[in-house]
C-alpha positions, -999 to 999 in steps of 0.1 A, spaced: -374 217 -183 -360 184 -185 -330 201 -217 -321 224 -187 -314 198 -162 -290 172 -181 -261 197 -184 -265 206 -152 -262 172 -142 -234 164 -163 -218 198 -147 -225 183 -110 -210 147 -129 -180 160 -139 -166 186 -107 -174 156 -90 -154 123 -112 -122 151 -111 -121 166 -76 -93 166 -52 -84 173 -16 -58 185 2 -39 169 30 -16 181 56 19 157 50 61 159 46 82 146 26 113 132 36 145 135 8 167 119 0 198 138 23 164 133 50 158 166 56 120 172 60 98 195 37 67 205 58 34 211 29 6 198 14 -5 167 -3 -34 166 -33 -50 131 -34 -73 124 -65 -70 91 -60 -60 74 -26 -43 44 -47 -23 69 -65 -4 74 -35 15 41 -41 35 52 -70 31 94 -68 21 125 -46 16 160 -61 35 184 -30 31 214 -22 51 233 1 39 258 26 57 286 1 32 272 -26 58 256 -49 43 222 -66 67 191 -76 54 154 -84 70 131 -70 78 96 -73 92 66 -55 130 71 -56 129 107 -58 120 112 -22 125 84 7 91 84 19 63 113 27 33 113 61 0 126 51 -25 136 79 -59 116 60 -94 120 91 -66 126 117 -50 98 109 -8 102 100 0 79 80 36 72 67 54 59 35 84 49 28 100 29 -1 96 -10 -16 107 -25 -45 80 -45 -59 100 -62 -88 81 -52 -117 62 -22 -128 36 0 -106 17 15 -126 2 24 -158 28 36 -186 56 32 -155 86 11 -166 100 12 -129 95 -10 -97 90 12 -65 63 21 -45 52 40 -14 42 14 7 17 25 40 42 17 71 13 -4 92 40 -21 112 76 -11 122 82 -16 160 96 -56 163 105 -84 148 86 -82 118 77 -52 103 47 -48 81 41 -24 50 7 -22 26 11 -12 -11 -12 -8 -44 4 -17 -76 -13 -25 -112 -4 -58 -126 -10 -71 -160 -33 -102 -164 -15 -126 -192 -29 -124 -229 -50 -151 -245 -59 -158 -284 -96 -157 -297 -98 -173 -333 -65 -167 -333 -59 -134 -326 -34 -124 -296 -58 -106 -268 -38 -82 -241 -45 -88 -209 -58 -63 -185 -47 -44 -156 -59 -49 -127 -55 -28 -92 -36 -52 -68 -35 -48 -29 0 -67 -9 10 -66 24 45 -71 27 62 -91 59 96 -80 66 118 -98 97 150 -88 111 168 -110 92 157 -93 62 135 -127 51 98 -113 30 64 -127 29 42 -111 3 7 -114 4 -20 -101 -22 -53 -94 -7 -79 -116 -26 -111 -124 -15 -124 -161 -12 -85 -172 -6 -76 -181 27 -62 -220 31 -29 -210 13 -23 -178 22 -30 -185 65 -3 -215 59 25 -196 45 13 -174 71 22 -196 99 50 -209 87 62 -170 85 55 -174 121 65 -205 133 90 -196 156 58 -185 178 31 -206 189 12 -180 199 9 -160 170 5 -197 150 -24 -202 174 -39 -165 167 -36 -171 127 -55 -202 129 -86 -189 149 -90 -154 126 -116 -156 99 -102 -123 77 -67 -124 80 -66 -90 55 -84 -71 83 -64 -88 116 -30 -86 99 -17 -60 119 -29 -75 152 -17 -108 141 25 -91 135 17 -70 168 10 -109 183 44 -129 168 59 -90 177 47 -94 213 57 -134 218 98 -125 203 99 -96 224 89 -121 262 105 -147 248 134 -160 271 165 -172 266 179 -199 286 214 -210 285 
């Protein structure tokens, strides 16, 4: 009986490992035309460097950033929009491209907020005079873009708060209310959209006297 159970367990495990989900979506072509269809997702993090899109006629195509201008996908009843950002280094294993599909967290106001993943190679090292290549690690990053195109990129890393808070407060320095809110929160990653919203509200309500 035990021998019969093992193949069944392996079959279920393999099926689960390669399971994919299909979501309603649309892509924005480079000429800005919109094409509706479905995106097939195996691993959510891969949405940032390529998507498998099937249009309403059933034709499938894999798109990378630059081949299209962006896309939107309906996940759990929430429409998530993605646009292109250049991170300046290869973004995925075996890739030489530096563009990612970045999720739009907030694009209304003086600061726009984007979030994305990419792979980064850690520096190599020598062990017993033999060079050991560094591992690849998945980076989650927030990119804040001001109206003057000033950009702040912050990596999400647990346990590293002081330096990131300092950079964020400096980025918000022309809005004391946003600086104060940043100082009060414990988890800036979770609160990042609300912090950007506080800054944008501050700038919107600011009165400039002649």
